[in-house]
N, C-alpha and C positions, 0 to 999 in steps of 0.2 A: 414551519423553520425548519431550515435543512442548516445542519453543521457537521466541517470534516473534522477527523483526528487524523493525524500523520504519524503512525510508529516511525520514530528514529533514532532508538534508544541503544540500537546495538553497535557493537565496537568494532565489527568489520573484519572480524578475524581471516575467513578466509581471503581476503583482500592482499593480507602479509603489511598493511601499511601501519605507518606509528600513529598515523591520524584516521578517526573513523570514516571511513569510505561517503559520507555522506555530507563529509567537509572537503571532500577532495573535489578537485575545480575541472567543468566543461567549457575549455577555454578561460574566460576570466571570471566565471559563477561558478559558485559550487552548486555539490549536484543538488542539495537538497531545498537551496533557493531555487533553481529550476524547476524542481518537481511544486513548488508551493505557487510560483506564480501560473506556472502551468494548471494546476487544481484551481488558482483562484478565479481563473476567467468563466468558469462556469456560471452558468444564471442559477438564481434561487441560492445562493451560498451564504448563508449570512456569515459564518465566522472557521477561522480553525485553529485548530489546539493542537499544540506538537510537541511532542515528545523524545526527548533526547536524551544523551547521557547525562547520569548523577558527575555534578561538577563544572557542566558545560551549560547550564541553563543561563545565567546570566549574560556570558558570552553571547550565547546565538540570539539572545534578546537582542543585544546591540547590532550585532552583524544584521539582524532582520529590520530593525528600528534603521540602520544606517544605508540599506539597502532599498529601503521603501517598500518594504512586500506587503501588499495590502489583504486585508481581512483577517489578520493575525489575533484569534480574541488570547491565547496565552501558548504561555511556552511552558511544560513539566518535563519534570525527574523519568524518565522512562525506567523500567523494570531491567530484571535481566534476559530476558526474553521479550520477543513482539507478542503474546497475548499480554504480558504484565503491562508492557508499554501501554496497548491499547485502552487496558482499564483506568489506568491513571489519567489518560487521556479523558475517559466519558466520565471521569470526576468532574473534569470542568466543562463538561457539556451542559449549558444551560437547562433547567428540569422541563421547560415548557417547548422544548426542541420536540418535532414529531421524528424526524428521520436525522439519522446518521450514516455519511460517506466515510468510510475507511480506504487511506489511500497509502501505499507504500513510501517511503521517504526516497527511494533510490530508484522510482522509476519516473522519470523526468520528462517521457516523450507520449506524454498520452493528453490529448487535446479536449477542450469542455462539448464538445458533442457527445463525444464517450463518457463523461462524466452524468450528461444529463440522460443518454441512454439509460444508464445504471438505476439513476436515481426514479425514473418513469418507469421501469419496471419492478423496482421497490414499492412505488406506489400502488402499482398496481396487486403483486402478491404480499409483500409485507418485509422481501429480503431477494436481493438481486445478487449476483456476483458479472465478471465478464472473464474471457478466456476464449481458447483457438480451438479446433477442432485437430487433432492429431493426425498428420496427413502421412508419416513414417511408420514403416515397420515398427513394434515394438518386441523387445527381447527381454524379458527376465533373465538374470546372471547370478551365477552365485560362482564365485572362489574363484572367477575369470572363464567359466564356462558358459555355454546356454543352457539352460534351463527349462524356456518355454518361451514358445511365440505368441505375443497376449493378443487377443483380437482388438482389432484397436477402432472397430465402429462404436459408437458412443463415447468414446473417451476425448476429454479435453482438457489443455492445460492452462489451469487456471490463473489469473491476474489479477491484480487491482484496478480501480476501483471498485468497491463492493458496497454495497447502500442496504441500510436496515431500517427498520421502524425503530427509533431509541429504548422503547421501553421492552423491546423484542430481543436487542442486542444485550441490553443491560441482563436481562433472564438469563440469555446464554451464558455471560460471561458468569454471572453468579452462580448458575448450573457446574459450571467449567469446574470453578474455583470449589466450590464443595466434593464434586468428585476428584479433585486432585487431577483433573483431564487435560492435555494440553495439548493442541491442535496447530496445526500450520495458518491456517488462517480463520477468520472468524464466520465463515460462512459453514465451515465443519462444524462450530460450537453450535451455530442454530440448526443446524441437520441432529444433534442428538436432542434437540426439542420435539422432533419429530415434523418438524416446519421443512415444507418446500421452499427451495433457494431457487429463483430465476436465473437461466444463463442467456448471458447478453454476448454478441458476437463482440470481443475486443477487439487489438489495434496488434500486426503484426510486427509493429515497432518498438510496443510496450516492453523494453527492454526493464531488466530489474538487476541492475548493478552489482555484482555480487564480486566477481573474481576480477582480475587486474586482464585479461583478455575482454571482459566484458566493459571495463573501463578502457581499453584502445577502442571498442567498438562506438562506445556513447561517443567520446572524444571524435572520432572520423565522422561520427553522424551532424555533432552539435557544431562542426569546422565550418565556418563561411565557406561556399563554392565558387571558387573566381567565375566569372564570365568567360567566354572564348574570344 
C-alpha cells in the first residue's frame, strides 16, 4: 500500500504574505487544494496525510472537507521546518504501509504519471526522486563576484514527488534526528544511510511556488486560456 505525506507547515516568509503561501489562490483554488487534487489522481495511492501550520489544522480539515478533496487520511500540525513536518506526517501513515510518497504542498503542477513513475522507480530501488538536468552554465558566486564555474554535467535540479519504502524513510528520519542533521529534502536523509536514490526525469512545469514572482507565474499558468 502507498500513502503520501504533503508537508505544508511553513509560514512562507519569503512570499511576504500574511497568509501562509499554501493557502494563497490560483484562480478560485487554494494552492494546497490544487496540489492535493493533482496528487490524488495517482493510481494506487491509498491516502494522504497533510501537515499544516500549528493553529491551521481544524480550518484546513474544514476546507478540504468542504471542497471534497479526495483521499485525505488526516491533517496534522507540522513542525518549524519541512523535515519536522514530514516526520509528523509519517507518524500518521499506517504501520502496514509499504511505500510513502512525499510531495511539497506548493508544487501544484504535477500529474499522475509523474507520481507513478517515481513510485515505480522506488519499488525497483527502495527510494526515488525526480528532477531536471541543469542546462545552463553554473557559477559559484561569493560577495557579488564569480568564484568558479561549476561543471554542470551530471547536475540535476531536484523536485518532488519523492518516494521511499516506509521503513527506509522512517530509519532515515530517526538517524537525522539523532544526529541533529537538517536536510533540504528527504532524499538526502536516505543518502546518509548509504542508500542509492533513483532519479526520474521530472516536469519542466513542476514549479515550487516560493516567491511573489513564482506566484505570478503560477497564476498565469493556471488562468484559463481563451479560444481565439
